[in-house]
N, C-alpha and C positions, 0 to 999 in steps of 0.2 A: 668509316675509317676512324681509328682511335686517334685523338688529338695528341700530338707530341707535347709532353709536358715542358720540354726545354723551349720550344717555340712560343709557348704561352708566357713563360717567364720573360723572354726577350720582347714580346709584344707589349708587355706591361712595364718594361724598363724605362725609366725617366730619361736616360741619355738617348735611347733609341727614339723615343717620342720627341725629344728635342731636335734630333736630326731630321725626323720626318716633318716636323713643323717648319724647320729652316728651309727644307726643300720645297715644301708647299708654298712658302712665302716668296718663291722665285728668286732667291738669292743666287746670283750667277755662279759664284765660286765659294766652295766650302772645302774644309779639310777635316779629316778624322784621324785620330792617332790613338795607339794603344790596343789595336785589335791583335789577337794572338790565336794561332792555330785555326780551328774550325769556327771560331766565334764570328768571323767575318761573314761566313755563309748564313748564319742565323740572323745577322743584322740585315743582310740583303733580302732574305726571305721576308722578314717583318716589314721592310719598306715596300717591297713588291705587293704584299698582301694588303697593306694599309692604304697606299697611295694609288694602287691600280694603274701604274704607269710602266711603260717598258724601261728596262735597265740594260745598258750596254757597258760591259766590264772589260777593261784592257789591262792584262797582267804583263809582267816583265818578260816571261818566257812561257813556253808550252807546258812545262812541268807544273808550274804554279797554277796555270789556267786549268789544267786537267785535274789536279787535286781539288780545286774549288768546284769544278764541274761535278766530280764525284760526291763532294759534300752536299751540294745543293740538291742533286738528284736523290741522295740518301734521305735528306730531310723531307722532300715531297717529290716523288717520281712523276706525279701527274701535272706538274707545272709545264708551261710551254718554254722549254729550255733548248737553246740552239748553241752549237759549238762551231765557231768559224776559225778554222786553222789556216796556216799559210799554204801557199800553193806547193811548197816543198821543192822549189827550184830557185836557182840563182837568176837574177835578171838576164834575159836574153840567152838563157841556157836551158835546154830541154832535157838535160840529163837528170836522173834521179827524181823524176816527177812521181809524186805519191798519188796513186789512183784513188785511194781511200780519202785523202785530203780533198781531191777534186769532187768526190761524191758529197762530202760534207759542205763544201763551199757552195756547190750548186743547190743543195737542199736548202741552205739558209737563204739564198737569193730567191728561189721559187717561193719559199714561205713568206718572205718580206713583201714581195710584189703581189702575192695573192691574198695576204691578210694585213692590209694597210692599217686596219683599226683594231687589231687584236694585240693585247699586251703580251710581251715575251721577255725572257732573260737571255741575252746574247753574250756569250763568253768568247773572248779572243785574246790575242797577245801581240806584242810589238811587231814581230816579223810578219804577222798576217795582214797588217794594215797597209804595207808598202804597195802591194800590187792592186791596181784599180780593178773594180768589178764592172761587168757589162750592165748598161742601163736596160730597163725593161723592154724597150722596143728592139734592142739588139739581141737580147736573150731570146725573144720570141722568134727571131729569124733562125735561131739554132734549135728550135723546139718544134716537134711534130705532135699535134694533139690528136688523140685517137679516142673514139667513143663507141660504145656498144650499139649495134644495129646501124652503124654508119655505113653509107654506100661509098665504097672506095675500092679500087682495084689493088690486087696484090702486087701487080707490076709497078703501080705508082709508089707504094710503100717501099718496094725494093729500090727503085731509082732515087727516092727521096733520102733513104738511109745512106746510099752512096754519096749523095750530094752533101749530107751532114758529116761526111768523113767517117762513117761507121765501116768497120772491116768485116767482110763476109767470111765466115768460118764454117767448118763442118759442125762444130758445137760452140755455143757461147760459154765463156768461162770467166770473162772479166768485162768491165764497162768498156763500151766501144765496139763490142762484137755483135754480129747478128747472123742468123742462119735461116734458110728457107727450105722447108721439107713439105712437098705437096701443098696443101692448103693451110699450112701452119708457118707462122713467122715467129722466131725467138729473137728477142732483142734485149741487150743489156744497156739500159739508159744510164747516163751519168747523174741522174737525179733520184735514183732509187737503189736500195741495197740488195734487191732481188731482181733478176731479169724477168721480163714479161713474155708470155706466150699468147700470141694473137691468132685465133682460129677463124677461118673464112668459110662461109657457105656461099659459093659463087663470088659475087662482089660485095657481099654484106659481112660485116664483122659479127660473128655469132657468139664469141666468148673471148674474154680477156682475163688472164690469170697470171699471178706470179708463180715461179717454180724454183725448186732447189737444183742448183747446177750439179750437185753430186749425184742425187738419185734420179733426177729428171722428173720427179713427181710434182704435180701441180699443187699450189697452196691456196691462197685467198683469191677471190674473184673481184673484178673491178668493173665499174660502169664507164669510167673514163680515165685516161692516163696521159701523162706528158713524157715524151721521149726527148731527152735533152742531149745534145752533143757535147764534146769536150770544150768547155768554155775558155780553156787556156791554150787551145791548139793553134791559134792564129795571132800574129803580131800586127795585123793590118785592119782591125776593127776599131773605129774611132769613138763610138758612143760609149764612153767610160767615165767613171767617177769613183771617188773613194767611198767605201761602204758607209761612212758616217753620214754622208749627205743624203742617203736614202732612208735614214731612220725617221720615225715619227717625231714631230716637232716637240712633243712632250717628253721625249726620252731623257732619262737621267744617265749621264756618263760618269763612270767611276774609272779612274786610272791610278795605278800604284805610284807612278813617278813620271810626271809629265816631262820633265827635263830628259830623263833617260829615254822615254818614248821618242821625243823629237830627235835626240842624238842617234838612236838606232835608225829612224827613218832617214836621217841625213846620210848616214853611212851607206845604207842600202841604195839611196838615190844616187850618191856619188859613184857607187859600184855599177849601177845601171848605165851611167854616162860613160864610164870607162869601157864597159863591155860593148856598148853600142858603137863606140869609136873604133873598136877592133874588128867590127863586121865589115868585110870588103864589099859585099853585095847587099845594099840597103833597100833593094827593090821590094815593095810590099811589107816593109818593116817600119813601123811608126817610131818616132823619137821618144826618149824617156819621159818627157813631160806629159805625154798622152797616156802612156801605159802605167806609169808609176807615180806615186804621190811624193811630193816634196815636203819638207818640214813646215813650210809656210801654208801649203794646202791643208795639211792635217790640223794645224793650229787654228786656221780660219774656220774650219769645219767644227772643231770642238767648241770654239767660243760661241757658237750659236745655241749651245745647249747648257743645261745645268751641269756644271762640272764639279766633281768631288774627288779630291786626291785622298788616298788612304795610305797611311804609314810611309809617307814620303820624308826624305831626310830634310829637305827644305820646303817650307810652306810659304806660298805667296798670298794665300787668301787671308782676308781679314777675320773671317769667322772660323774658329777651330773648335771641334768637339772632341774631348778626350774621354776615352774609355779606360776602365781600371781592370783590364785583363792581365793575367800573368800565365806563363806556360805551365803545363802539367809537370809536376816535379818528377825526378827520376827515383825509382825505388830499387834499382839494381836487382830486380827479380826477388826481392825480399818481401815476403808476405807480412812479416812482423812490422816492418817499416810502413807498409801500405795500410795495415790495420790501424796502427797508431795514428797515421795521417788522417784516415777516414774518421776515426773517433774524435780526433782533435777538431777537425772541420765541423763535425756534428755538435760538439760542445760550444762552438762559436756561432751556432745557428745556421750553418751552411747545409744545403741539400746535396748529397753525393749521388752522382749518376756515373755508372760505368757502362760505356758503350761497347758492345761486343760485335765482332765481325759476323758471328753466326750463332745459331741456337746451340750448337755443340760447345762453343766457347763459353756461352752463358751457363750451360749445365756444369762444365768443368769448374768455372769460377765459383759458382754456388757451392759445389761439393768441397772445394778447398776451404772456403770460409766456414762451412758447417763442420768440417773436420778439425778446424783450428781451435775449437772449444772456447772461442772468444765472441763476445757480443760485438757485431759489426753493423754500423748504420750506413746502409747504402741501398741503391736501387739499380737494377740492370735494364738496359735497353738494347735491343738488337738494331744497331745503327752504326755501320762501319765508317766512322768519321776518320779523317786523315790525321788529326792531331787534337789532343785534349787541351783544356784551359781551365782557369779558375776566374770567375767573375766576382770581384770583391763588392761591387755595387749591389748586386742582386743575391749575394751570398749563395753562389752556385759553384760546385766543383764538378766538372764534366771530364772524366778520364776515359781513355781508350785502352782496351785490353792489350792491343798489340804493343803499346808503349810500356805497359806494366811488365809484360813478358819480354820486352825488347825484341819483338818479332818484326819481320819486314811487313810493310803495308804497301800493296801495289794498287795504283789507280786502275780502273777498268773502263775501257771504252764500251759503248754499246756494241752489240754483235756486228762483226764485220761481214762483208759480202762473201768472204771465202771461209771455208770450213774444212773439216776432216774429209778426206775422200778415200773410199775403199776401192773396189774395182769399179771405177767410174771414169768420167771423161778424162781426168788428169792422167790416170794410168793408161787409158787407151791411147792418148796422144803420145805417151812415152814408149808404147810398144813398137817394136820393129817387125817388119814382115819376116816371117820365119819363126817368131816366138811361139812357144807352145801355150795353148789355152785349153782349159777343161770346161766342157759343157755338161751340165748336170744330167741331161737326157741322152746326149750323143757321144760323150766321152772326149778324149784328148784329140784336139785338132791343131792346125797350124794357122796362125793369124795372117790373114791376107790383106789387111788394111781396111780402110773405109771406102765404100763405093756407093755410087748413086744408082738406084734401081727403080724401075717403074712398077708401081703397085696400084691396080685399079685405075690406070690411066694417069697416075700422079707420080712425080719423081720424089723419092725419099732416100734418106741416108741409111745405110746398113753396114754392119760389120761382117766382113767376109771371112769364113772359116773353111779351111781346106782339109779334107779327110782322105783316107786311102782310096786308091784307084781314081784319083782326081775328082772325087765327089766334093761338091761345094755346098755350104750352108750359109745363107744370108740371115743374119740376126738383127732384128729391129733394135734401135738404141733404147727403146722402152723395155727391153728384156735383158738389161745388163745384169740383173740379179741372178741370171741363170749361168753366168760364166765367171771364171776366176783364173788367175794366172797359174800355170802348172808349176807345182813344186815337187821335185823328185831328186834322186841321187845325182850329185854334181858330176858332170862329164858323161852321163849315160842318157842317151836319147830314148824317149818312150816309144812304144809301138803305136803306129797310127792305123786304125781300122777304117773300113769303108762305112758309109752311112747305112743304117739298117742292119748292120751285122749284129749277131747275137753275142759277140765277144764282150762288148761293154756291159750288157745286161748280165752276162755270166760272171764277169769280174765284180760287178756290184753285188751280185748274189753271194759270191764266194767271200767277199769282204764282210758282208752282213753276217754270214755264218761264223766267220772268224771273230767278229766283234761280239757275237753272242757267246762264244766260248770264253773269251776274255772276261765278259760280263759275269758269266757263271763262276769263273774262278775268283773274281773280285767279291762277288756276293758271298761265296763260301768263306773267303778270308775275313771279310768284315763281320760275318756272323760269328766267327770265332773270336774276333776282337771285341765284339759286343758283349760277349759272355765274361770278359775279363774286366777287372776294376783297376783304374789308374789313380794317380794322385789328383785330388781335387784342390785346385788353387783357390784362395780366398778372393772375394770381390776387391775392387780397386781401393787402395788406401789413399791417404792424403798425398803421399809421395808420388804415387803413380799418376794421380790427377795433375799434380804440379809439373811432373815431367812432360806430360802430353800437352799441357797448356803452354809450356815454355818453348815449344817448337817454333823456330824463327820464321817459318813459312806457314801460310794458311793451308790446313789440311785439304786435300782433294776429296771429292766424293768417294772415290775408290779407296783412298787411305782410311777414311772414316768407316766405310763398310767392312773392309778386310780386318782392321784393328778390332772392331766390334765382334766379328765372327771368330777371330783367333782367341780373344779373351773369353768368349762364350765356350769355346772348346776347352780351354785351360781350366775353366771353372766347373766343367763337367767331370764326372768320375770315369768317363770313357777314355781309352787311350787316344791320343790326338794324332791325326794324320792329315796334314794340310800342305798344299803346294801353292806358293805365291808367285805368280808370273807377272812380268811387266818389262817394258823397255828401259834402257839405261836412263837414269835421271828422273824416274817416275815415283820415287819415294819408297822403294822396297826396303832399303836399309833402315829407314826410320821405323817402319813397322816391325822389323826384326829387333831393333833396340827396345821398343816398348814391350815386346813379348819377353825378351831376355830380362829386362828390368822387373817385370812382374814375377818371374821365376825367382830372381835374387831377393825380391821383397818378401818372398815366401820361404826364405832361408835355404834356397837351392843354389847350386853352382851351375854355371852355363858354359858350354863349349860351343864356339862358332867354328865350323869347318868350312874352309874355302879352298879352291882348287890350286892356287899358286902362292909362292912365297911372297911376291909383291902384294897380292891382295890381302894376305895375313897382316902385313904391316899397315897397309892402308886402312883396313877395318879397325885395327888397334887404335890408330890415331882418331878415326871417326868416333868410335865408342868412347874413347878417353875425353875428347872434346865435348861430346854431347852430355856425358854423365859426370863432368868435373865438379858440379855443384852438389853431388850426392855421395853419400858414404859407401862407395863401392870400390873394390880393388880390381884392377884390370891389367892384364899382361898378355903377351903373345908368345907363341912357340913356333919355331921353324928350324930348318936344318942348319942355319948359321949360328944358332944360339948354343952355348955350351951346356953341359949337364949342371954345372954350378949355377948358371943363370936361370 
């Protein structure tokens, strides 16, 4: 892996080394001031690499914590980084529980208990500290260990999952679900982002794999797994403590504002007392001091560790280390101002780095500077940091492209357990009996629901499809790819044929013949178009590149692909014929704006045709707003405008 040049600068920084020395000298309380933007992530990275001790960071809120998480993962994705969110619920209130947050909390606990001596960076925020976590012995009671070749009966696992409050479903789709089909158990643990598929050969576990809930296809294999129940489902488990008390003794704790942290803890603790008092039946419900942390509990726990406050308004520590960072300046999308700033930095001995969100943005940025016909002193890195900064001590300017172009920058969580679903379990669960389904081999049938059938002496789940003359087809859930929901003329029911009928085969054959006719006509048409010559547009200019780079959102992969293909069409001398399809909000208008701008940049006029009067005005406003910084005249025409206008 290529060493990040910015991390090298930070590792050699005198102030960072001073901070590392102070921590190593076991000074109980320190404070640091003057960190700006993503500079704090580089400081933490240097400390972690140098001292080889675990770091526990408490931010004011989830947004701050998540931006830092993205920064530190961007710097080095191979670090042991854990994110500990709040449970997502109010004390003694089970509404709005975040299943994904439970997954992450459980993942952190399992990691900490299983890797007592391994260094890690744990990121959290004030609201996540309030709810106490289960101690290792209590967590083990909610966990079922499964190993390959283990002798265990399927009936035992079935009853154990019920005991752990897992819900039996036809298909698993979210944590807490499990299903049994013949000699296969699917279970979605709260400690893994993919569900497990456990296969039996008699009473021996023959295979353990994760699988995709959408496609039902198996993925990676495992020799052992832990199936963990919902760690927040019960209010009557006593073995709890706040997460700080289970950290390694050598852990370094960073908190942005200790007073604010304790204030938030106190507010939440008082709320837990109020909510507890409103409960009429307190049977099997423990009081707040068992389930939730008080300010004194948290403060006592923190005081056992090396505490470092960063950027706090008030500092109580005797030792304070100040950094000389300043925020990235605003350039108002002006490349002249940016170029002047970069060259001024260079003349003062500063090294300029521009961190780009993607390779595409890096290429655009370089093209703009190359077309500017000015000597610019800078280097680019593909490193999507949240915020740029200038380090006056080390003469370093680290800018982000999204701030230069005033684009939105979104933090990204690692891949969640849910995903896009085509004709999959989600759609099947939404289907009602009587809906029409198309089977690729047998044609249109009627959905008859999910049923359990016996296959080779084993009970399995299957999809029931009803055909003409009461014929029935049972389809295995592993053959979902063969069916799709029927789409036809609204209000007109399709004809249902019996199984084995030649009607469906004849219909498919007739359709293929018709498709061939259409294909022939298209080939003939395109052969004629191929002979003709159209206008060849020039390659992208400085203005085109600047327009695309200034898009306030990050381009999707589809937008990049389609934009590239459209411009390739325009730069060819063949007449262009392209259809862009996509759902509402997927960025089609931006692609159209770029194509229209390219035409105008080649001294052409552009007409945008839309189906309604309202859309004409909406597109006028969109184009005007997007192209206001460029020398282009834009107007609109509809039936409400006079001839003079």
